C-alpha positions as a LaTeX table, in Angstrom:
\begin{tabular}{lrrr}
\hline
Residue & $x$ (\AA) & $y$ (\AA) & $z$ (\AA) \\
\hline
Unk1 & 0.09 & $-0.04$ & 0.02 \\
Unk2 & 2.76 & 2.58 & 0.96 \\
Unk3 & 5.80 & 3.29 & $-1.18$ \\
Unk4 & 9.04 & 1.43 & $-0.43$ \\
Unk5 & 11.38 & 4.20 & $-1.24$ \\
Unk6 & 11.29 & 7.93 & $-1.00$ \\
Unk7 & 11.44 & 8.35 & $-4.93$ \\
Unk8 & 8.12 & 6.47 & $-5.10$ \\
Unk9 & 6.26 & 8.86 & $-2.81$ \\
Unk10 & 6.59 & 11.52 & $-5.46$ \\
Unk11 & 5.51 & 9.24 & $-8.47$ \\
Unk12 & 1.95 & 9.27 & $-9.78$ \\
Unk13 & 1.57 & 5.60 & $-9.51$ \\
Unk14 & 1.50 & 5.28 & $-5.76$ \\
Unk15 & $-1.37$ & 7.46 & $-5.04$ \\
Unk16 & 0.59 & 9.34 & $-2.41$ \\
Unk17 & 1.81 & 12.97 & $-3.23$ \\
Unk18 & 3.61 & 15.64 & $-1.19$ \\
Unk19 & 1.45 & 18.06 & 0.67 \\
Unk20 & 0.69 & 21.18 & $-1.62$ \\
Unk21 & 0.83 & 23.57 & 1.46 \\
Unk22 & 4.11 & 22.52 & 3.37 \\
Unk23 & 5.87 & 20.87 & 0.45 \\
Unk24 & 6.33 & 17.61 & 2.20 \\
Unk25 & 7.93 & 18.79 & 5.45 \\
Unk26 & 4.81 & 18.60 & 7.59 \\
Unk27 & 5.85 & 22.13 & 9.00 \\
Unk28 & 4.74 & 25.39 & 8.13 \\
Unk29 & 6.92 & 28.56 & 8.70 \\
Unk30 & 4.88 & 31.55 & 10.19 \\
Unk31 & 7.53 & 34.03 & 10.24 \\
Unk32 & 11.33 & 34.07 & 11.00 \\
Unk33 & 11.28 & 32.22 & 14.22 \\
Unk34 & 7.70 & 30.71 & 14.43 \\
Unk35 & 6.72 & 27.42 & 13.08 \\
Unk36 & 3.59 & 25.16 & 13.31 \\
Unk37 & 2.27 & 21.73 & 12.19 \\
Unk38 & 0.67 & 21.66 & 8.81 \\
Unk39 & $-2.95$ & 21.12 & 9.31 \\
Unk40 & $-3.61$ & 20.18 & 5.81 \\
Unk41 & $-1.58$ & 17.12 & 6.17 \\
Unk42 & $-1.63$ & 16.84 & 9.97 \\
Unk43 & 2.23 & 16.94 & 9.95 \\
Unk44 & 2.59 & 13.91 & 7.71 \\
Unk45 & 3.92 & 15.69 & 4.79 \\
Unk46 & 2.08 & 13.61 & 2.34 \\
Unk47 & $-1.51$ & 13.27 & 1.04 \\
Unk48 & $-3.26$ & 10.46 & $-0.43$ \\
Unk49 & $-4.70$ & 11.20 & $-3.90$ \\
Unk50 & $-8.55$ & 10.91 & $-3.56$ \\
Unk51 & $-10.65$ & 9.28 & $-6.47$ \\
Unk52 & $-13.83$ & 10.99 & $-7.60$ \\
Unk53 & $-17.02$ & 9.69 & $-6.11$ \\
Unk54 & $-19.00$ & 7.21 & $-8.21$ \\
Unk55 & $-22.44$ & 8.78 & $-9.08$ \\
Unk56 & $-25.79$ & 6.84 & $-9.50$ \\
Unk57 & $-25.76$ & 8.28 & $-13.13$ \\
Unk58 & $-22.31$ & 6.67 & $-13.79$ \\
Unk59 & $-23.53$ & 3.49 & $-12.37$ \\
Unk60 & $-26.80$ & 3.40 & $-14.63$ \\
Unk61 & $-24.26$ & 4.11 & $-17.77$ \\
Unk62 & $-22.07$ & 1.33 & $-16.77$ \\
Unk63 & $-25.15$ & $-1.12$ & $-16.54$ \\
Unk64 & $-26.20$ & $-0.38$ & $-20.02$ \\
\hline
\end{tabular}
């Protein structure tokens, strides 16, 4: 489920990509001396790519 090497984390095939807000560090710089945990990724530095939800219209089209 998770990538084995750091290079795989940035590939599109794994479904995991770096957080767009903190750049993958998990920490946001507020100013010169203040930092906080990135709330977008909860300090993990990576985000799971979400798949679009399946709609009932799409299910009906597949059934035809």
